N, C-alpha and C positions, 0 to 999 in steps of 0.2 A: 286541274286543266291546263292552266298557264306555262307550270312547271314542265309539265309532259309535252308539250307544244315546244319549249326552249331544248329539252335534252332531245327532241327529233329532229330538229333544224340543226344543231349540234351535229350530230351524229351523221346526217346528210351531209353536210358540208366538209365534214374530216374524211368520210369515205371520198368524195372527190378530190381532195386537196392528196390523198395517199395515192391516188389513182393520177394523179398529176407528177407526182415524185416518182412514183414507179415508172411511167414514161419518160421522165425526164433522165433516169437513172441510163437509159440508153445514149443519152448525152454523153453522161459522166463516162461511159466506156468507150465511146468513140474516140477518145483523145488521148495520145498517150500520155503519161506521167499525171500530173495534176492539173492540168489545164482543164480536164472535164468538170471537174469538183470545183474547183476556187474561180474558172472563168466562163464556166459554163462553155467550154468549147469554142470561146468567141463566135457564138452562133443567135445572140439577141437580135431579134429583128425590129422592124420600125415600131409596131405596136406594143409588143413585149416588153420592148426596152424602156419606152416612153412609160407604158402603165407601172411599171418596175419601179421607176424612179420617182413618180407622182406618188403612188401607194407608200415608199417610205419616206417621202418628203413631208407629207400630209399624214401626218400619224396620228396616234390616240390623243396627241394634246390638242389637233385639229377639232375634235369633236367635243372634248371633256374638256381640257384646260384653257382651250381659248374661248367659250363662250363663257367661262366662269370671269375670264379676266375682261369681256365685252360687260358681262353684268356689272361689275365694279367700276370699271374704268368708261366704258361708253365706246361711240364711234371707232376711239382711236385705235382700237384692237381690231378693229373691220378693216381697217386701212392697212394697219400692220400684218395683220394676217394674210391679206392680198399678195402683198409685196413679196411673197415666195413664189408666187404663179410665173410672173414674167424674169425672176432671179433663174431659177429652174430652166426654164425657157433659155436665156441668155447661156447659162452653163453649159447647155447642151450644144448650142449654135456656135460657140466662142472658144470652147474647152475641149469638147468630149473628141474632135478627130484628132489632135495633137495627143492627148494623153493616149486614145486608143493606139494610135500609129506610132508612137515612141516606145510604149509598152510593149507592143508584137515586135518591135525592131529590135531590143533590148533583151527579151526573153522574159520579161517581169510578168510575176500573176498577182501580187499586190503591190499596196501603195508601198508599204516599208521597202520593198524590194526595188520599187520603180525607183524611189528616191535615192537609195544607195546606189543602183548601177547606171543612173543618167548623170551622176557625179563622176570625173575624174580623181585619181587620187590612189592611194595606198590598199591594199587588199584589207589588211587590218583594221584599217579608218571606215572602209567600206561596211565591213562586219560589224563593227561598233555601232555604227549609225544606223543600220538595218536595226538590230538589238534593240539599240535606245527608241526607236519610232517604234517598234513590237511592242516592247515594256510598258512605253505610255498610252499607247491603244487600248493593250489588254486592259492596265489598272481603271484608264478613264471610261471607258466604255464597257466596263464590267461595272462600273456603278450606275452606269446608264440602263445598262441592261436589268441591275436590280430593281430601279424604279419602274421598268416596262412590266416586269413578272409582277410586281406589288398592285400595279394599277389592274393588270388585267383580273386578279384575285378580287379586288375591290367591286368591279362590275359583274364579274362572272360569279362571283359568289351567291349573291341575292339572287339573281338571273337564273341561277340552277338548282336553288336552294339547298346549298352546300357552305359547308366551312369556306372562309376567302381563303386559307393556307391550302385546303383541298383544291379549290377553284384553281388557284396559281399554278398549283402542280400539274392537275389535271392540262391547263392551257398549254403549260409547258413542255409537258411530255407528247402532245400533239405535233408543236412545231420543233421540238427536236428530231422527232421520228421523219418527218418528211425531211427536214434539212439533212439530215445526215445520209439519208436513201438518196437524193439526187443535187445537194449541194447548190452551187448558185442557179442551176437553172429550174431546181423544184422553187427555189425561192423567189423567183423571176416571174416561173408559172403561175405559181399560186397567188403571187401578188398581182398580177394582170386577174385573177379569178376574183381576187378581192375586190379590189379597184373598183370594177364595177358594180359592186354591192356597197362600196363607200358614195358612188356617185348617186345611186337609187337613193341610198339614205340620204343623200344631200337633197334631191331634189322632192322626197316627202318632207322633208323639215320645212323648204322654202314655201312648197306650196300650203303646206297646213299652216304656216304665219300669216303668206299675204289673202289666203283665201278667209281668213278671221280678222286681218287687219291691214287693211291696203298701207302701203307705204308711207304716204303723207300723214296717215292718222299716227302710224308706229313714229314717225319724226316727232309730230306735235305732241304726242305725249309723253315720250322721252324730254322734250324741251320744258315739258310742263314739270316735270319731276326735279329737274337738274338741268339747267342750261348749259353746265360743263361736260355733260354727258353728249352733246352734239358739237359743242366749241370748247374743248378743252383749253385751258390755259398751260399745260405740260403734257408730256408723251404718258403719263401714266408711268407704268415700270420700265419703261424704254428710256424714258430720261428727264431732266428738269425742263425742258423747253418744248413747246410745241412741235418745234421740228426736229427733235432727235426721232420721231418713229421713223424719219427718213433713211436713219442707219440699218431698217432692218434689209433694206435692197442689198446693200452691199455686205451686210451679214449673211443674208440667205443664198446670195451668189458663191461667198467662200466657203458656207456649208455645203452647197450643192457640190463643189468641185473637189474639196479637199479632205473631208471627213472619211475615211476608208469605206466604209457602208455604201457612200454616195458614188464616189469614184472610181469604184471597183466595177460599177454599172457602165461607165462610159470605156473602161478597158475592156468587157466582156460582149461589144458592139459586133455584129459581122462586118466586116470589110465591105460588104455590099449595101450596108445599110445607109440611106441617106439621111444625113441630119435634119434638113426641111419636113422629112417623112415624120419623124420622130415628134418634132416639135409640132408638127400639126394634130397630133394624135395626145399631145400634152396638154394645149392649150386649152381646150374646152372642160377637159378634166381638173385641171389644175384652178381654173379660175372658176368652174361649179364647186369645189370644195371650199374655196377663199369663202365663200359665202356662208358657211355652216355657223360660225358666230353670232350671226344675227338672231339665232335661236336666244343667247343671251340677253340682248337687249329686248326680245318680245317676252322673255319671262321676267326682266325687271319691270315691265311694265303689268303685265298680269299678275305677278306675285313680287310686290317690291319689298318683301320683309325679310327674304332669306340672311340668315346668320352666316352661313357659308356660301359665299359667289361659285366654288367649285360645284355646288349644290344645283347648279343653272340647268345644266342637261339631264342630270337625272329628274330633277323636276319637270322639265318640259315632256319627257319619255313617259313619265306617268300619270301626268295631268291633261295632256293637250291630244293624247294620240291612244286610240284603241288597243286594247292588250295584245292583240294579235300584231296591228302594224308596229306596237311597241317592241316586242318581243324579235321582230325583223329587223327592225333599226338596230337594235343593242347588238343582235348577231352583228350586223354590218361595222357596228362602232369597236368591237371587239376585232375585227378584220383589220380595221385601221389599228390598233394597237400590234396585232399579231405582224402586221407587216415591215413594222421596224425592228421587234424583236428579233425575228427570224434574221432580218438583215445583220442586226449587231452582232448575234450569236454567231451566223456564218464567217463575219469579218475577225472577230477575236479569235475563234478556232484556227483562221489560217493563219494568225498571226503567231500561236502558240506551234501549230502543227508543220508549219513551213518557214516564217520568218525566223523563229528561235532555232530550229534546227539547223537552217544555214547560217546562221552565225556563229551557232556554237559548236556542230558538226558539220564544216565546210566540206568534207571529203564524204558524207555520208552518201552509200550506195545502195539505197534500198529497192526492192523490184516495183513496178506500177501498183501490183495490188497490195502490199506494204503501206505504200503511199496513201492509197485510197483509205484503208484502215486505220490509219494513224490520222487520216483528216478525219474520218468518220470518230473515231474515238475520242479527239479533241472537242468535237461538238458535244458528246454524251457527258463528257466529263465538265467542260464550262458550263453547260447547261445546270448540271447539279449544283456547280460551284456558285451560281447566280441564285439558284433556289436557297440553298442554306444560307448564304450573307443575305438574303432577304428576311428570313427569320429573325435574325440577330441585329442586323442594322437600324438605328433608331428610325421608326417612320418617320419623324419630322427632320430627318436630313435628306431625306430620298430627293425630293425635288431639286432643293438647291446643291446638293452633288451633281444628280444629273444635268443643270446648266452649266455646271462648273467643269464639269467633264467635258462635255460637247463643244462648248466655248474655248476651254483651254487647247483642246485639241486641234480647233482649226486654227488658233494663233501659232503652236507650233509647227505645223504641217504646211502653212498656206506657201510661204516662201520657196521651199525646195519644189515644190508640185508646180506652182503657177509662175514664179520668176525665173526658173529656170528654162523656160519656153525662149524669154527673152535677154536675159542676162548669163552671159558664159561664167562660171564658178565651179568650184571645186568641191570636192565631199566636206572639206571643213568649213567653206562657209554655211553649206546645208545643214551641220551639226551644231555651229554655232546660231543660226537662225532658230534652229529647233529649241534648242536650251533656252534662249532668250523669250522666245514665244511661250514656252510652259511656264517658266519662271515668271513671268511678267504677266500672263494668263491669271496664274495663281494669287497673285499678288495683289491685281488689281479688284479683283473677285471678292477675296475675304479680307482687304484691307482699306478698299475704299468705296463712299458712297457711289456706286455709279449704276448706270439702268442696265437694264439685261443683255442688250447687244452691245454698251459701250466698250466696256472691259475686253470683250474679244478683240474689238475693232481696233481699239488702241493699242493691243497687244500683238495685234496683227500688224499695225503699223511698223512698231519697234522691231520685230522681227523680219519686217523685209529691210528696213532700214539697216539692219546689221547685217543681212546677207549682203546687201550692195556694198556697204563698207567692206567688209571681209573678203568679197571676191576682187575689189577694186585692189585691196592691199596686197593680195596674193599674184593679181596681175602686174601690179607694177615691181613687186619683188620679182616676178619673174623675167619683165624687161629688163630691168636693172641686170640683172646675172646674165643675160643675153647680152647686154650692152659691153660687159666689161669682157666678156670672152671675145668679142669680136675686135673690143679695142686691144688686148693681146695679141 
């Protein structure tokens, strides 16, 4: 009976998402060229824009991974997870407008193209930079995509009563279908639908916990188990001191503004959309979803002997919720995973079909229909590639490589995306900072014993310094040349 209910829930939501994708297909065809598919024809309003940002930022990690971290390390994870809400809101209020305005002014449809077009320099250097950013985006986010596909199968398999690989394939096929139909518009509309379910799920989780265990009693029980759960001497996975968790705030801010699948939403906003309206919609949703790790603290009190902390949320679903409610909440957690998976897939598909095509074949003359087919074909091919890699990549590597991928990509792109608004620099400064951020991000993560957010933050700092130094060096050289010309 339970399995039949789960399948019925899945089929019903798939019908809704396909319907939203077919509706968004009109948006795709309303714009000439690739803008309809890659940027939703710059049509995202305040609610859809805010909802898709929150849905993508609070991915399956917030519902599955974060409660596990809270189970193991305590309340420090609740604070770390909460920092994502203000970080994303700050990113919208302070960065969305200039990214949107400049991208439209210079005619950029993707972040790699934005970086190349927003810096002065020879066309060859711009194409090289766009190609390099596209390649590292594809490689690093494809690794992240593999982890998301694997996670979908692990949760959906038992829920649907099928093999995990079959579940992964089914979930991915659904995502590929609606993403290829409507591009970013379909991704954003389905995200808005899914974030409503995610918020309902969060409300159910919080209501269940505090109906059974008032907050004062929960805190007292955690303190009785281990005082470190409430008053930690370090930041757990975030760093060696209790203050390292504060690094999550700048980390989440950089995450929200520089990762291609996040920043593209800023570029796709409608010119009529008010940023404070977006923030008003985002604030309650983001704050509510930030509370989900409390489930890990609750399970630590109720079921203290879990061998694997990652089982905190599955244990909560099966032990403390009725079968029907558990089925619905599990569906909403799958929504959270899908909301990030579709965004990552759309982003890397754009890097293949748009950025690499422009860099390798700059004089390409394809019709609008051919470009649309190319974009859709890239979604299907990369979806298939992600599933194939998932079958062969060692499972124990997935989580580590996902963190390595997103953090390294942030460090590589932060300077030419954000500093370019404040510091005049040419394409060489952008390319140097991208290389420095990429290499130091990998090095810090692989060879230094640093917290999860430390390596990306330190690599980002070095990338920004290299951007500034290179920009100043070229500026001084330019001034020196001009001075010599005037002297003559």
